[in-house]
C-alpha positions as CSV (number, residue, x, y, z in Angstrom):
1,M,0.1,-0.1,0.1
2,E,1.3,3.4,-0.9
3,N,0.5,4.9,2.4
4,I,3.1,2.5,4.5
5,T,6.6,3.5,4.9
6,A,9.2,0.9,6.5
7,L,11.2,2.9,8.9
8,G,13.5,0.0,10.1
9,G,13.4,-1.9,13.4
10,D,10.0,-3.5,12.5
11,V,8.4,0.2,12.6
12,Y,6.0,1.2,9.8
13,E,4.8,4.6,9.1
14,I,1.0,4.6,8.1
15,D,-0.2,7.8,6.6
16,T,-3.8,8.0,7.9
17,K,-5.0,10.3,5.1
18,M,-6.7,12.8,7.4
19,A,-9.4,14.6,5.7
20,G,-8.3,13.1,2.5
21,Y,-4.8,14.8,2.6
22,S,-1.5,12.9,2.4
23,G,1.3,13.7,5.0
24,I,-0.9,15.3,7.6
25,T,-1.2,12.7,10.5
26,A,1.1,9.5,10.7
27,G,0.3,6.4,12.8
28,Y,2.9,3.9,13.5
29,L,2.8,0.0,13.8
30,I,5.5,-1.6,15.7
31,L,5.6,-5.4,14.5
32,G,6.6,-8.1,16.8
33,D,5.2,-10.6,19.4
34,R,2.8,-8.1,20.6
35,P,2.1,-5.6,17.8
36,C,1.5,-2.2,18.8
37,L,-0.1,0.8,17.1
38,V,0.9,4.3,18.1
39,E,-1.7,7.1,17.3
40,T,-4.9,6.0,15.4
41,G,-5.6,9.2,13.4
42,T,-9.2,10.3,13.2
43,S,-12.4,8.4,13.2
44,T,-12.8,9.1,9.5
45,S,-9.3,7.7,9.0
46,A,-9.8,4.6,11.0
47,P,-10.6,2.2,7.9
48,V,-7.5,3.5,6.1
49,V,-5.4,2.6,9.3
50,R,-7.1,-0.7,9.6
51,D,-6.4,-1.7,6.1
52,A,-2.8,-0.7,6.5
53,V,-2.4,-2.8,9.7
54,T,-4.1,-5.7,8.1
55,S,-1.9,-5.4,5.1
56,L,1.2,-5.7,7.4
57,G,0.1,-9.1,8.6
58,V,-1.7,-8.0,11.8
59,G,-5.2,-9.5,11.7
60,P,-8.3,-8.6,13.9
61,E,-7.2,-10.9,16.9
62,D,-3.4,-9.9,16.7
63,L,-3.1,-6.2,17.7
64,A,-2.0,-6.1,21.2
65,T,-2.0,-2.6,22.0
66,V,-3.3,0.7,20.7
67,V,-1.3,3.7,22.5
68,V,-2.1,7.5,22.0
69,T,0.3,10.4,22.7
70,H,-2.8,12.3,23.7
71,I,-6.5,12.5,23.0
72,H,-6.9,15.4,20.5
73,L,-9.0,14.1,17.6
74,D,-6.2,14.0,15.1
75,H,-4.4,11.6,17.1
76,A,-6.9,9.6,19.0
77,G,-10.4,10.3,17.0
78,G,-10.3,6.8,15.9
79,V,-9.6,5.0,19.1
80,G,-13.2,3.7,19.4
81,D,-13.3,2.3,15.7
82,I,-9.9,0.8,15.8
83,A,-10.8,-0.9,19.4
84,R,-13.8,-2.3,17.6
85,F,-11.8,-3.4,14.5
86,F,-9.2,-5.2,16.9
87,P,-11.2,-6.3,19.6
88,Y,-8.4,-7.9,21.7
89,A,-6.3,-4.7,21.8
90,Q,-5.7,-2.9,25.0
91,V,-6.1,0.9,24.6
92,V,-3.3,3.0,26.7
93,V,-3.5,6.5,27.4
94,H,-2.5,8.9,29.9
95,E,-4.7,9.0,33.0
96,K,-5.7,12.3,32.4
97,G,-7.4,11.5,29.0
98,A,-8.7,8.1,29.9
99,R,-12.3,9.1,31.0
100,H,-12.8,10.9,27.6
101,L,-11.9,7.8,25.7
102,A,-14.6,5.9,27.8
103,D,-17.2,8.8,27.5
104,P,-16.2,11.2,24.7
105,S,-19.3,13.4,25.0
106,R,-17.5,16.4,26.7
107,L,-14.5,16.1,24.5
108,M,-16.7,16.0,21.3
109,A,-18.8,19.0,22.5
110,S,-15.9,21.2,23.1
111,A,-14.5,20.2,19.8
112,R,-17.6,20.9,17.9
113,M,-17.4,24.5,19.7
114,V,-14.1,25.1,18.1
115,W,-14.5,23.4,14.9
116,G,-18.3,23.8,13.9
117,D,-19.4,22.1,10.8
118,R,-15.7,21.4,9.7
119,L,-15.4,18.8,12.7
120,D,-17.3,16.1,10.5
121,T,-15.1,16.7,7.6
122,L,-11.7,16.7,9.6
123,F,-12.2,14.4,12.3
124,G,-15.6,12.7,12.4
125,E,-16.8,11.4,15.9
126,L,-14.9,9.8,18.4
127,S,-16.7,6.4,19.6
128,P,-16.7,5.3,23.1
129,T,-14.2,2.6,24.0
130,D,-15.1,-0.1,26.9
131,A,-13.5,1.3,30.0
132,Q,-12.2,-2.2,30.8
133,R,-10.0,-2.1,27.7
134,I,-8.5,1.1,28.9
135,V,-5.1,1.1,30.4
136,A,-4.2,4.5,32.2
137,L,-0.8,5.6,32.5
138,G,0.5,7.7,35.2
139,D,3.6,9.9,34.8
140,T,5.7,7.1,33.5
141,G,4.9,3.5,32.3
142,A,5.8,0.8,30.2
143,I,4.1,-1.1,27.4
144,D,5.1,-4.7,26.6
145,L,5.8,-5.3,23.1
146,G,7.0,-8.8,23.6
147,N,10.6,-10.2,23.5
148,G,11.9,-7.7,26.2
149,R,11.0,-4.9,24.0
150,T,9.2,-2.1,25.7
151,L,7.8,1.5,25.0
152,S,8.4,3.5,27.8
153,S,5.7,6.4,28.6
154,H,7.0,10.0,29.6
155,Y,4.4,12.5,30.8
156,S,5.0,15.6,28.8
157,P,2.3,18.2,29.1
158,G,2.6,21.7,28.0
159,H,0.8,21.0,24.6
160,A,-2.0,19.3,26.4
161,K,-2.3,18.0,30.0
162,H,-2.9,14.4,28.7
163,H,0.3,14.3,26.6
164,V,3.0,11.5,26.9
165,G,6.3,10.6,24.9
166,L,7.0,7.2,24.2
167,V,10.3,5.7,23.8
168,D,11.1,2.2,22.0
169,S,13.8,0.2,23.8
170,A,14.9,-1.4,20.8
171,T,15.1,1.6,18.3
172,G,15.6,4.3,20.5
173,D,12.7,6.0,18.7
174,L,10.8,8.8,20.6
175,Y,7.2,9.4,19.5
176,V,6.9,12.8,20.1
177,G,3.3,13.5,19.6
178,D,2.8,17.4,19.4
179,A,5.1,18.2,22.3
180,A,7.9,19.1,20.0
181,G,5.6,20.9,17.4
182,V,4.7,20.0,13.9
183,Y,7.4,19.1,11.4
184,L,6.9,19.5,7.6
185,P,9.2,16.7,6.0
186,E,8.8,18.3,2.4
187,T,10.3,21.6,3.6
188,G,12.0,20.9,6.8
189,D,10.0,23.4,8.7
190,L,9.0,23.1,12.4
191,R,6.4,25.2,14.0
192,P,5.0,25.1,17.4
193,A,1.7,23.6,18.3
194,T,0.2,25.8,21.2
195,P,-3.6,25.3,21.2
196,P,-6.0,26.3,23.9
197,P,-6.7,25.4,26.7
198,D,-3.6,23.5,28.2
199,F,-0.8,25.5,26.7
200,D,1.9,26.6,29.2
201,L,5.3,27.7,28.1
202,R,7.5,26.6,31.0
203,T,5.7,23.1,30.9
204,A,6.1,22.9,27.3
205,L,9.7,23.8,27.4
206,D,10.4,21.4,30.3
207,S,8.8,18.6,28.1
208,I,11.3,19.3,25.3
209,A,14.2,19.3,27.7
210,L,13.0,15.9,29.0
211,F,12.8,14.6,25.4
212,G,16.5,15.6,25.0
213,A,17.3,14.0,28.3
214,L,15.8,10.6,27.1
215,G,18.7,10.5,24.6
216,P,16.5,9.2,21.6
217,Q,18.1,8.0,18.5
218,R,15.3,9.5,16.2
219,L,12.1,11.5,16.8
220,L,8.8,10.1,15.2
221,F,6.5,13.2,14.7
222,S,2.9,12.5,14.4
223,H,2.9,15.5,12.1
224,Y,4.8,14.1,10.4
225,G,7.3,11.5,10.1
226,P,10.9,10.4,11.2
227,V,13.8,13.1,12.0
228,D,17.3,12.0,12.6
229,A,18.6,15.4,13.7
230,V,17.4,14.8,17.4
231,H,19.6,17.8,19.3
232,E,19.0,20.2,16.4
233,T,15.2,19.7,16.0
234,L,14.5,19.9,19.7
235,E,16.7,23.1,20.1
236,R,14.6,24.7,17.0
237,S,11.5,23.5,18.8
238,A,12.2,25.3,21.8
239,E,13.3,28.4,19.8
240,E,10.1,28.5,17.9
241,L,7.9,28.3,21.0
242,R,9.8,31.3,22.4
243,I,9.4,33.4,19.4
244,W,5.7,32.8,18.8
245,V,5.1,33.7,22.7
246,D,7.3,36.6,22.6
247,L,5.3,38.0,19.4
248,T,1.9,37.0,20.9
249,R,2.9,38.6,24.3
250,Q,3.7,41.7,22.4
251,A,0.3,41.7,20.7
252,H,-1.3,41.1,23.9
253,S,0.5,44.0,25.7
254,E,-0.7,46.2,22.9
255,G,-4.3,45.0,23.6
256,M,-4.8,43.6,20.2
257,D,-7.8,41.1,19.6
258,L,-7.2,37.6,18.4
259,D,-7.7,38.5,14.6
260,H,-5.1,41.3,14.8
261,A,-2.7,39.3,17.0
262,V,-2.8,36.4,14.5
263,A,-2.2,38.7,11.5
264,M,0.7,40.4,13.3
265,V,2.3,36.9,14.4
266,R,1.7,35.3,11.0
267,D,3.3,38.2,9.3
268,R,6.4,38.4,11.6
269,T,7.1,34.6,11.6
270,K,6.3,33.8,7.8
271,D,9.7,34.2,6.6
272,R,10.8,31.4,9.1
273,Y,9.0,28.9,7.0
274,T,9.7,27.6,3.5
275,A,6.3,25.9,3.2
276,L,4.7,29.4,3.3
277,K,6.8,30.6,0.3
278,S,5.9,27.4,-1.9
279,D,2.9,26.3,-3.4
280,D,-0.5,26.8,-2.1
281,A,-1.1,23.3,-1.3
282,T,1.9,23.1,0.9
283,A,1.0,26.3,2.7
284,E,-2.7,24.9,3.1
285,Q,-1.2,21.7,4.5
286,F,1.0,23.6,7.0
287,E,-2.0,25.8,8.2
288,L,-4.1,22.8,8.8
289,L,-1.4,21.1,10.9
290,S,-0.3,23.9,13.0
291,G,-2.8,26.8,12.2
292,A,-1.9,30.5,13.4
293,P,-5.2,31.1,14.9
294,S,-5.1,28.1,17.0
295,N,-1.5,28.7,18.2
296,V,-2.0,32.4,19.0
297,A,-5.2,31.7,20.7
298,G,-3.6,29.0,23.1
299,I,-0.7,31.4,23.9
300,L,-3.3,34.4,24.5
301,H,-5.1,32.1,26.9
302,W,-2.2,31.2,28.8
303,L,-1.2,34.9,29.0
304,D,-4.7,35.6,30.4
305,R,-4.2,33.0,33.0
306,I,-0.9,34.3,34.2
307,S,-1.7,37.8,34.1
308,P,-2.9,39.2,37.5
């Protein structure tokens, strides 16, 4: 299948074809005695992911574990559907996200407030997962991949309070979710992901520092793909965060509303990203991945929270 890429170490990247686009959200299948799917993509992508997993020789009864870095709908919206397709798989998530996978009603209501009618096209509906199949992780935890291989979980909030990074003991791969931002392989661009309501600068920088301290061999971005230059990429991730926060703080101190703040930040950062100088499709893809309105809104929300 053209949406599967072998990354070595029995790891396969699956393009979930989110909303029909290529290169937006990746899931990863780790093969072995206890096959594990990292990230499901959206609900509307679930059949694409199921077919890819099946084509890699993992049938309905074979998938041992589904793990999500956090419960935002582009990462975990397909959990309920994938759990139904693979009825023996345990579903692993940080404890702060577990109840929303069992009962998604509040999560879906808030997502609909943000996305409106676009919700159905972009994400679809997160179906509930039987609570007995959900394994809730604390700040650290380990997932058994078989043959002594483990996926260790490390709590990394800042982007979201239910976010974890995952390290594969066999490959040294670190699944970064959204905590290190959004990477565009076509251009090498990296941009922060700072949506409301959970963004917090110090926590986000601490999570990036933790990722560095874990000493990974490679970063696997949910958006999108593998990156070998670990140290440089994490440094860039922290730098991007600081730049976006400094600019948004300036807009905030000048009393700008969201629209004006977004326009100012977009204008002042556009030269940092090759994608925004290229064809419209790449720019549109980048904006869908890490929209300036969402990023600026998240930073403004945090500034309002910390301002006396």
